[in-house]
N, C-alpha and C positions, 0 to 999 in steps of 0.2 A: 175520635178527634185526630186531626193531623198536626204534626209538629215538624219543625225544620231546624237543622243544625249542620255544621260542617267543621272540618279541621280539628277534630278532637286530639289527634296526635298522641294517643296513649304511648307511654314509655319514652317520649322525646325529651330526654334529660337536658339537652342543650337549651331548651326554651326556658329553663330555670335560671340560666346565666343572664347577666345584663344584656339586653338587646332591645331594639326598637321594632322588630318584626312581629314578635308575639311574646311580649313580656309576661311571664307567669311566676308569680311571687309565692313559691312554696319552698319548704325546706328540702324536700326530696321528691322524686318522681312518684313514689307511692302515695304521698299526700295529694299530688296533682291528679293522679288517676282516680283516687277515691272521691275527690271533690266533684269530678265530672259524673261519676256513677251516682252519687247522692243527689246532685242537682237534677239529673235525668229522671231518676226514680221518684223524686218528690212531685214531679208534674205528670209523668206518663204512667198510665195503668196498662194492664195486660191486653186490653182491647184497642188501645190507641196505635197509631202508626206514626213512626218518625222517619222522615226523609233525611238521610245522612248524605250530604253533598260532597263526599270525598275526603280522603286522607284520614283513615281510621286510626292508624298507629304508625309509629316511626321511631327508629333508634339508630342514628348514624353509626356507621362502621360495623353495626351488629344488628341487622334488621330483626324485629321481633318474629319469632316463629309463628306459623299459622295457628298452632295450639295456643300460644300466649294471647294472640288477638282474639281467637274464639273464646277464650276464658273471660276476657273483658266483656265481649258482646253478650255472653250468656248471663252476665250480671245485670243487664239492662232490661227494663220492662218493655213489653209491647212488641209490635211488629216493626220491621225495619225494611225500608227500601234503600239499598246501598248503591249510590251512584259513584262510579269509579273516579277516583282522583289520581293525580300524578304519582302519589306514593302508595297507591293500592295496586295489587297485581292480580292477574287472572288466576294464578295458582291459588291465591287466598280465596277468591270467590268460588273456585271449584271445591276447595277444601270445605268451605262453609256450606255449599250446596249439598255435599255428600252427608253432612251432619245436620241438615235442616230438620226441624221438628215442627209438629203441629202444636199450636197453643190451645188453650181451653175452648176457643171459639171455632176450632177446626181448621184454622188458616195457618200457613207456614210462618215461621218466625222471620225468615229472610226472603226478600226479593232483590233482584240485581238489575242494574241498568248500566250500560257502558258509557252512554252519552248524557242522558238526562230524562226528566219526566215533566209532563205538562198536566196541570190540574187546575180546576176552577175553584175560586173562593170569592163569595160576595160580589159577583158581577165582574171580577177580575180573573185573569189567567196568570198563574204562577209557572214560569218556565224555570225549572230547577236544574242547574248545571254545576259542575265543579268550577270551571273557569268562568269569569265574568264575560258576558256576551254583549257586543254592541249591536243592539237591535234596530237602530234607526228610529224613525218616527213611528210610534206605536200608540195604541189606544187601549188602556186598561190591561196592558201586559207588563208584568214585573219580572225581571230576571233575578231569581234568588240564586246566590252563588257563594263560593268560599274562595280558597286558594291564596288570597292576598292578606289574610290574617288581620293585622292592626291597621290596614290601609283601606281606603274607600275610593270607589270610582266616582268622580264628580258628575254623575248623571243620576237623577232621582229614580229612574226605573231600574237601576242596578242596586240591589240591596244585599249587602254582605251579611249572611246569617251565621258566620263562623263563630267559634267560641270566643275569639279575640276581637270581634268586629267592632269598630268605632260607632257604627250605626246603633248599637245597643244603648248608647248614651241618650238617644232620643226618647227612650221609653219612659213613661211616667212611673211605672212600677220598677223598683230596683231589684231585679231578679238576681238570684245567686249565680255566681260565675259558673258557666258551663251549662246553663239551662237551655233546653230546646225551646223554640219560639212557636207560638200559636199564630194562626192566620190574622187574627185581629191585631196582634202586635206587629206583624209585618206591615199591615196597612198604616198603623200609627207611625212606624219608622219611615215609610214612604212619604206620607203627608208632611211630616216634619222636615225630612231631608229636602223635599221639593221646595218648601218655604224657605228653609235655610239657604239653599243654593241661590234662590231668586233674590233673597236679601243681600247675599254677598255680591251678586252682579250689580244690584242697585247701588250699593255702597261704592263699588269700583267706578261706576258711572257718575258718581256724585249726586245721586238722586235722594 
């Protein structure tokens, strides 16, 4: 099964401070890191694939070492397609590639994408990128993205799958914070966001 997530920002202690961009209410960064690991491993097994849409780890003024980031990723179940975010570096991807390993199904733990991935799900196409993309008029193409944390693009076809994404509030199931998302949940978010935005326009027009 495929899952999707973005902007985990392991080690990013500044997100624990009061902020509107990505408020994370933990006592310390170790609690935050462990919450994301636990939420991931509760859903994902060793044969699943998670598309991580950028920004694995960050620690302002003292960037996590490649070894520290590798240590976090090795605690996560399954295969990962890592799409480069603005806080990811080619040096990290090269470090991970040299230490890539085959899991029990014979496939490597890590795959890497500089720009994005395109895959099909239930008659839709998921265009997975770090930055939100303005795709124009599309039919059954949904841009899964991260980067903007607790903010949302007011276009139904742009679905923020980040850890802090407000679109997660559309889900019927109250997932643990930091959970990767399944394709069915992406479509639920899309359908409800589309209706919500249409209702907002109707109210503005006095209908």
